[in-house]
C-alpha positions as CSV (number, residue, x, y, z in Angstrom):
1,M,66.0,3.8,-45.6
2,A,63.1,4.2,-43.2
3,S,62.3,1.2,-41.1
4,R,59.1,-0.6,-41.8
5,V,56.2,0.2,-39.5
6,E,55.3,-3.1,-37.7
7,S,52.4,-1.8,-35.7
8,E,50.2,1.2,-35.2
9,V,48.3,2.0,-32.1
10,L,44.8,3.5,-32.4
11,T,42.8,5.1,-29.6
12,V,39.2,3.9,-30.0
13,A,36.3,4.3,-27.6
14,G,38.9,5.3,-24.9
15,R,40.9,2.2,-25.4
16,E,44.2,1.6,-27.2
17,V,44.1,-1.0,-30.0
18,A,47.4,-2.1,-31.5
19,V,47.2,-3.0,-35.2
20,S,50.1,-5.3,-36.1
21,N,51.5,-5.2,-39.6
22,P,49.1,-2.5,-40.7
23,S,50.4,-2.4,-44.2
24,K,49.7,-6.2,-44.8
25,V,47.7,-6.5,-48.0
26,L,44.5,-8.5,-47.5
27,F,42.9,-7.8,-50.9
28,P,45.6,-8.0,-53.5
29,D,43.6,-6.8,-56.5
30,A,42.1,-3.8,-54.8
31,G,45.2,-3.2,-52.6
32,Y,43.4,-2.9,-49.3
33,T,45.4,-3.5,-46.2
34,K,44.7,-4.6,-42.7
35,L,44.7,-1.0,-41.5
36,D,42.1,-0.2,-44.3
37,L,40.0,-3.0,-42.8
38,V,40.3,-1.6,-39.3
39,R,39.4,1.9,-40.4
40,Y,36.4,0.6,-42.4
41,Y,34.9,-1.1,-39.3
42,L,35.5,2.1,-37.3
43,A,33.6,4.1,-39.9
44,V,30.6,1.8,-39.9
45,A,30.8,0.8,-36.2
46,D,27.2,1.9,-35.2
47,G,25.6,-0.2,-37.9
48,A,28.0,-3.1,-37.5
49,L,27.4,-3.2,-33.7
50,R,23.6,-3.2,-34.3
51,A,24.1,-6.3,-36.5
52,A,26.7,-8.2,-34.4
53,G,27.1,-6.4,-31.1
54,N,26.1,-8.0,-27.8
55,R,26.1,-11.4,-29.5
56,P,28.6,-14.2,-29.5
57,N,30.6,-14.2,-32.7
58,V,32.6,-16.8,-34.6
59,L,35.9,-15.4,-35.8
60,V,36.5,-16.1,-39.5
61,R,40.1,-15.2,-40.0
62,Y,42.1,-14.6,-43.2
63,P,45.7,-14.1,-41.8
64,N,47.3,-14.2,-45.3
65,G,44.5,-12.2,-47.1
66,I,41.8,-13.5,-49.3
67,G,44.2,-15.5,-51.5
68,G,45.4,-17.6,-48.6
69,E,43.8,-20.1,-46.3
70,F,41.1,-19.0,-43.8
71,F,39.7,-20.7,-40.7
72,Y,36.8,-20.6,-38.3
73,Q,37.7,-19.9,-34.7
74,K,35.0,-20.4,-32.2
75,R,37.1,-20.0,-29.1
76,A,38.2,-16.5,-28.2
77,P,42.0,-16.1,-28.2
78,S,43.5,-16.6,-24.7
79,S,45.8,-13.6,-25.2
80,R,43.0,-11.0,-25.5
81,P,42.6,-7.6,-23.8
82,S,40.7,-7.6,-20.5
83,W,38.0,-5.5,-22.1
84,I,37.1,-8.1,-24.7
85,D,34.0,-9.8,-23.4
86,V,33.2,-13.5,-24.0
87,V,30.3,-15.8,-23.3
88,A,30.3,-19.7,-23.1
89,L,28.2,-21.5,-25.7
90,K,27.3,-25.2,-25.8
91,F,27.0,-26.6,-29.3
92,P,24.9,-29.5,-30.7
93,S,28.1,-31.6,-30.8
94,G,28.4,-31.3,-27.0
95,R,31.4,-29.1,-27.1
96,T,31.6,-25.7,-25.4
97,A,33.6,-22.6,-26.3
98,E,33.9,-19.0,-25.1
99,E,33.1,-16.8,-28.0
100,V,33.8,-13.1,-28.5
101,V,31.0,-10.6,-27.7
102,P,31.8,-7.2,-29.3
103,R,30.5,-4.3,-27.3
104,D,32.0,-1.2,-28.9
105,A,34.1,0.0,-31.8
106,A,37.3,-0.9,-30.1
107,A,36.2,-4.6,-30.1
108,L,35.5,-4.4,-33.8
109,A,39.0,-2.9,-34.4
110,W,40.6,-5.7,-32.3
111,M,38.7,-8.3,-34.4
112,A,39.8,-6.7,-37.6
113,N,43.4,-6.8,-36.4
114,L,43.0,-10.6,-36.3
115,A,42.2,-10.4,-40.0
116,C,38.5,-11.2,-39.3
117,L,37.0,-9.9,-42.5
118,E,33.4,-11.0,-41.6
119,L,31.3,-10.6,-38.5
120,H,29.6,-13.9,-37.8
121,P,27.1,-13.5,-34.9
122,H,24.7,-16.0,-33.6
123,P,21.0,-15.0,-33.7
124,V,20.9,-14.6,-29.8
125,R,22.0,-12.0,-27.4
126,D,24.6,-12.9,-24.8
127,D,22.1,-12.5,-21.9
128,D,19.8,-15.3,-23.3
129,L,21.6,-17.9,-25.4
130,D,18.5,-20.2,-25.7
131,H,16.0,-17.9,-27.3
132,P,16.8,-16.3,-30.7
133,D,15.7,-12.7,-31.3
134,E,16.3,-13.1,-35.1
135,L,14.8,-15.3,-37.8
136,R,17.1,-15.3,-40.8
137,I,15.9,-15.8,-44.4
138,D,18.8,-16.7,-46.6
139,L,18.2,-16.4,-50.4
140,D,20.8,-18.7,-52.0
141,P,20.7,-18.8,-55.8
142,V,21.7,-22.0,-57.6
143,P,24.3,-21.5,-60.4
144,G,23.0,-19.6,-63.4
145,V,20.4,-17.6,-61.5
146,E,20.6,-13.9,-62.1
147,W,20.4,-11.1,-59.5
148,S,17.1,-10.0,-61.1
149,Q,15.5,-13.3,-60.0
150,I,16.7,-12.8,-56.5
151,R,15.1,-9.4,-56.5
152,T,11.8,-11.0,-57.6
153,V,11.9,-13.7,-54.9
154,A,12.8,-11.0,-52.3
155,G,9.6,-9.3,-53.3
156,V,7.6,-12.5,-52.6
157,V,9.4,-12.7,-49.3
158,H,8.4,-9.1,-48.4
159,T,4.8,-9.7,-49.2
160,T,4.7,-13.1,-47.3
161,L,6.3,-11.5,-44.2
162,S,3.7,-8.8,-44.3
163,D,0.9,-11.3,-44.5
164,F,2.2,-12.9,-41.3
165,G,2.6,-9.6,-39.5
166,L,6.4,-9.6,-39.6
167,V,8.9,-6.9,-40.7
168,G,11.8,-7.9,-42.8
169,W,15.2,-6.1,-43.1
170,P,17.0,-7.0,-46.3
171,K,20.7,-6.9,-47.1
172,T,23.0,-8.1,-49.8
173,S,24.9,-11.1,-48.8
174,G,28.1,-9.6,-50.2
175,S,28.3,-12.6,-52.5
176,R,25.5,-13.8,-54.9
177,G,22.5,-13.8,-52.7
178,M,20.4,-11.8,-50.3
179,H,19.6,-12.1,-46.6
180,I,16.4,-10.8,-44.9
181,Y,16.5,-10.6,-41.1
182,V,13.3,-10.6,-39.0
183,R,13.5,-9.4,-35.4
184,I,11.3,-11.7,-33.2
185,E,10.3,-11.8,-29.6
186,R,12.6,-13.9,-27.4
187,R,9.9,-16.6,-26.6
188,W,10.9,-19.5,-28.8
189,T,13.6,-22.1,-28.9
190,F,16.0,-22.6,-31.8
191,T,14.0,-25.7,-32.9
192,E,10.8,-23.7,-33.0
193,V,12.4,-20.8,-34.9
194,R,13.9,-23.2,-37.4
195,R,10.4,-24.9,-37.8
196,A,8.9,-21.4,-38.5
197,A,11.7,-20.7,-41.1
198,L,11.0,-24.0,-42.8
199,A,7.2,-23.2,-43.0
200,F,8.0,-19.8,-44.4
201,A,10.4,-21.2,-47.0
202,R,7.7,-23.7,-48.1
203,E,5.1,-20.9,-48.3
204,V,7.3,-18.8,-50.5
205,E,7.9,-21.9,-52.7
206,R,4.2,-22.4,-52.9
207,R,3.7,-18.8,-54.0
208,A,6.6,-18.8,-56.5
209,P,7.2,-22.5,-57.5
210,D,9.1,-21.7,-60.6
211,L,11.5,-19.2,-58.9
212,A,12.1,-20.5,-55.4
213,T,12.7,-23.8,-53.6
214,S,12.9,-25.1,-50.0
215,K,14.6,-28.4,-51.1
216,W,17.7,-29.1,-48.9
217,W,19.6,-31.4,-51.3
218,K,21.4,-29.4,-53.9
219,E,20.6,-31.9,-56.7
220,E,16.9,-31.2,-56.1
221,R,17.1,-27.4,-56.1
222,H,16.2,-24.9,-58.7
223,G,16.0,-21.1,-58.7
224,V,16.6,-19.5,-55.3
225,F,16.9,-21.7,-52.3
226,L,15.5,-20.5,-49.0
227,D,18.0,-22.0,-46.5
228,Y,15.8,-22.7,-43.5
229,N,18.7,-24.5,-41.7
230,Q,20.5,-21.2,-41.2
231,N,18.2,-21.0,-38.2
232,A,19.5,-24.2,-36.6
233,K,21.5,-23.7,-33.4
234,D,25.2,-23.1,-34.0
235,R,24.7,-21.7,-37.5
236,T,26.0,-18.2,-38.2
237,V,25.6,-15.8,-41.2
238,A,27.8,-12.9,-42.2
239,A,26.2,-9.9,-40.6
240,A,25.3,-6.6,-42.2
241,Y,28.4,-4.5,-42.9
242,S,30.6,-7.6,-43.0
243,V,33.4,-7.4,-45.5
244,R,33.4,-10.5,-47.8
245,P,36.4,-12.3,-49.3
246,K,35.9,-10.9,-52.8
247,P,38.5,-9.2,-55.0
248,D,36.8,-5.9,-54.8
249,A,36.2,-6.1,-51.0
250,R,32.5,-5.9,-51.3
251,V,30.3,-5.7,-48.3
252,S,27.1,-7.2,-47.0
253,A,25.0,-4.0,-47.3
254,P,21.8,-3.3,-45.4
255,L,19.1,-2.0,-47.7
256,S,15.6,-0.5,-47.6
257,W,13.0,-2.4,-49.6
258,D,12.8,0.5,-52.0
259,E,16.5,0.1,-52.9
260,I,16.4,-3.5,-54.0
261,E,15.2,-2.9,-57.5
262,A,18.0,-0.5,-58.5
263,C,21.0,-1.9,-56.5
264,E,23.7,-4.4,-57.5
265,P,25.8,-6.4,-55.1
266,G,29.0,-4.8,-56.4
267,D,27.8,-1.3,-55.5
268,F,28.8,-1.8,-51.9
269,T,32.5,-2.1,-50.9
270,I,34.7,-0.9,-48.1
271,A,35.4,2.2,-50.2
272,T,31.8,3.1,-50.8
273,M,30.0,2.1,-47.6
274,P,31.4,4.7,-45.2
275,D,30.1,7.6,-47.3
276,R,26.8,5.8,-47.7
277,C,26.5,5.6,-43.9
278,K,27.4,9.3,-43.5
279,Q,24.8,10.4,-46.1
280,N,22.0,8.0,-45.5
281,G,22.5,6.5,-42.1
282,D,21.7,2.9,-41.4
283,P,18.6,1.5,-43.2
284,H,18.2,-1.0,-40.3
285,A,18.4,1.7,-37.5
286,T,15.0,0.9,-36.1
287,M,14.9,-2.8,-36.6
288,D,15.1,-3.5,-32.8
289,A,11.8,-1.7,-32.3
290,H,9.9,-4.2,-34.6
291,A,10.2,-7.6,-32.8
292,G,7.3,-9.8,-34.0
293,S,5.6,-13.1,-33.3
294,I,6.2,-16.4,-35.2
295,D,3.0,-17.9,-33.9
296,G,1.4,-17.6,-37.3
297,L,4.3,-19.5,-39.0
298,L,4.2,-22.2,-36.3
299,E,0.5,-22.7,-37.0
300,L,1.3,-23.0,-40.7
301,S,3.9,-25.6,-39.8
302,K,1.2,-27.6,-37.9
303,R,-1.0,-27.4,-41.0
304,H,1.9,-28.7,-43.1
305,A,2.4,-31.6,-40.8
306,K,-1.4,-32.5,-40.9
307,E,-1.1,-32.5,-44.7
308,G,1.8,-34.9,-44.6
309,L,4.6,-32.3,-45.0
310,G,6.6,-32.9,-41.8
311,D,10.2,-31.9,-41.0
312,A,12.9,-31.5,-43.6
313,P,16.6,-32.6,-43.4
314,W,18.9,-31.1,-40.8
315,P,22.6,-30.5,-41.4
316,P,24.6,-33.7,-41.0
317,H,26.1,-33.2,-37.6
318,Y,22.8,-32.5,-35.8
319,Q,20.9,-35.1,-33.8
320,K,18.4,-37.0,-35.8
321,Q,14.9,-35.6,-35.2
322,A,11.8,-37.8,-34.6
323,D,9.9,-36.7,-37.7
324,E,12.8,-35.9,-40.0
325,P,12.9,-37.7,-43.3
326,P,15.9,-40.0,-44.1
327,R,19.1,-37.9,-44.0
328,V,20.4,-39.4,-47.2
329,Q,20.9,-37.3,-50.4
330,P,18.6,-38.6,-53.2
331,S,21.5,-39.7,-55.4
332,R,22.7,-42.1,-52.6
333,R,19.3,-43.8,-52.1
334,R,18.7,-47.3,-53.5
335,I,16.7,-45.8,-56.3
336,P,18.4,-42.4,-56.9
337,K,16.2,-39.5,-58.2
338,R,19.1,-37.8,-60.0
339,P,22.0,-39.3,-62.0
340,L,25.0,-37.8,-60.2
341,V,28.7,-38.5,-60.4
342,E,31.3,-37.1,-58.0
343,I,34.3,-35.4,-59.7
344,G,36.7,-34.6,-56.9
345,R,37.5,-33.4,-53.4
346,A,40.2,-30.9,-52.5
347,E,41.2,-28.6,-49.7
348,K,41.3,-25.6,-52.2
349,K,38.4,-24.8,-54.4
350,D,40.6,-23.9,-57.4
351,D,42.2,-27.4,-57.3
352,A,38.7,-29.0,-57.3
353,L,37.6,-26.8,-60.2
354,A,40.7,-27.8,-62.1
355,G,39.6,-31.4,-61.7
356,L,36.2,-30.5,-63.1
357,E,37.9,-29.0,-66.2
358,R,39.9,-32.2,-66.7
359,W,36.6,-34.2,-66.5
360,R,35.0,-31.8,-69.1
361,A,38.0,-32.4,-71.4
362,R,37.6,-36.2,-71.1
363,H,33.9,-36.1,-71.7
364,P,33.2,-33.1,-74.1
365,E,29.9,-34.5,-75.5
366,A,28.5,-34.9,-72.0
367,A,29.8,-31.6,-70.9
368,A,28.1,-29.8,-73.8
369,H,24.7,-30.8,-72.3
370,L,25.3,-29.5,-68.8
371,Q,23.4,-26.5,-67.6
372,P,25.0,-24.2,-64.9
373,A,22.9,-25.6,-62.1
374,D,24.0,-29.1,-63.0
375,V,27.5,-28.5,-61.6
376,L,27.3,-28.8,-57.8
377,V,30.2,-27.1,-56.0
378,D,29.8,-27.9,-52.3
379,A,31.7,-26.0,-49.7
380,M,32.1,-28.6,-47.0
381,R,32.6,-27.0,-43.6
382,G,34.5,-28.9,-40.9
383,R,35.3,-27.7,-37.4
384,F,38.0,-25.2,-38.4
385,H,38.4,-25.2,-42.2
386,T,36.4,-25.8,-45.4
387,W,37.1,-28.0,-48.3
388,T,35.4,-28.4,-51.7
389,R,33.5,-31.2,-53.3
390,I,32.4,-31.1,-56.9
391,R,29.6,-33.3,-58.3
392,V,27.8,-33.2,-61.7
393,N,24.1,-33.9,-62.2
394,L,23.8,-35.7,-65.6
395,Q,20.0,-35.2,-65.8
396,H,20.3,-33.2,-69.0
397,V,22.8,-35.5,-70.6
398,P,21.3,-38.3,-72.9
399,E,21.7,-41.6,-71.2
400,E,24.0,-43.0,-73.9
401,L,26.4,-40.1,-73.3
402,R,26.5,-40.3,-69.5
403,P,30.0,-41.1,-68.2
404,P,30.2,-43.6,-65.3
405,Q,31.5,-42.8,-61.9
406,E,35.3,-42.5,-62.1
407,A,38.1,-42.3,-59.6
408,L,38.0,-38.9,-57.9
409,D,40.2,-36.2,-59.4
410,P,41.5,-34.7,-57.3
411,D,41.1,-37.1,-54.4
412,E,42.7,-35.3,-51.4
413,D,42.6,-36.7,-47.9
414,V,40.1,-34.4,-46.2
415,G,40.6,-36.3,-42.9
416,G,38.2,-35.5,-40.1
417,W,36.3,-33.1,-42.4
418,G,34.7,-36.1,-44.1
419,K,31.7,-36.1,-41.7
420,W,30.3,-33.3,-43.9
421,A,30.5,-35.3,-47.1
422,N,26.8,-36.2,-47.3
423,R,25.3,-32.8,-47.5
C-alpha cells in the first residue's frame, strides 16, 4: 500500500511553500481539502492581494475544518519563514501584536496552509497604521430578510455614495449580507472614519426607513443593519476573495454594480471563482485610483450633532466616548424598550440552538407568535474564540402568553469571554 503523502512542496513566486497534510478535508460536504484551498488562493492571488495585501491581517484558523473549532490569531506564528512580513499593532485594549502582512502569492499560500480560510485585513496599509484608506459599509440583514431587500438597500447606498462624491466597490459577504468598500484619502483617524460611517448609515436609514437601520442594539433593528462600528479601530472584515466557512465553500465575491441585480451569494465558490477571474478579471481592479474625501460625511455628522443626534454606541471593550449614549442595551435599562428573555449561552452555536428548541417546546403558544427577527443569535467574540448567546424578543407575543426569564439552557461557563455579553 502506498504511504500517505504528509506534505507537498509548491514553488510560488520564487519561494518554496510546504503544504502539510494536503489531503486534509476542510469542507466535508463539498470534499475540498487544504491543498484545494491553497490552489484557490494562488488562482485568485492578484485580486486577493489587492484586497488584503500590504495590510496587517488577523489569522482566522480552522485547523479541523469548518465543522471543528476555529480561533482568531492576531500574533504571527513565531515559526514563520523569514520572507513573511509582520507589523506591530497597538489595540484599544492596550495590547500589542505583530500581525502578518501578505506581500505576494507565496504568503497567501502559507496562510492557507495554516487553514486560514478567510483574509481579515485591517483598513490600513502597513506604512501608516493610524490613517485608514478604506471606509467599510457592512450590510447585515436581520433574520428573515431576503437577498432582494439587500439588493435594494445596496442601490440606496450606491446613490448616497454618489451624492457625496464617493465611489463604492460592492462584494458579497460570502454569508447573508453585502459589503461596500470605499477607498479614501489617508487624512483621517479611525475615530473620524467611524464618525463618517455612522453619518452615512443614518443618511441611508433616512432615505429608506422601512428597509435599513443604523441601530446598534439587535433588539431595536429591522431590515438591513449598516454596521458603522466595522470602522472602529481593531475591527476586521472578511476581504474580497475570502473563502467563508460554509458547506459549499462560497466566497466573498467582488462585484460590479451592474451584477448585483442578477447574482446570488451561492453563485461564487472556490470552484467557480478562478474561472470567473480568468474570464472577467477583477471588478475592483481600479479601486485604488478612486480615493475620495469624507469631508462631506463629516459635515453631515456635525449637522446631526446640532440636531441632537450625537454619537452612537461603540463595541463593549472600547473606551467610553464623551458624547456616546449609555452603553446599555435597551432591555437592560430600568424601563426596557423591548421584552427580552435570554435563552442560553454555549461555546458551540448548535448547542445554543438546541436550547432554543427546548424553550420552544416548553412554550409552544409563545413560540407560535415569534417572527424570524425576534430570535437574536449573538456571536460573542472574545480574544481568541467566539461563543453564542441566544435571546428572544417577545414583542409580538401577547402579554398573557409571555414566559418569564428562566434559568439559562444551556448555561456554559464562557469564562473571560463574558466581557462581550452586553452587546
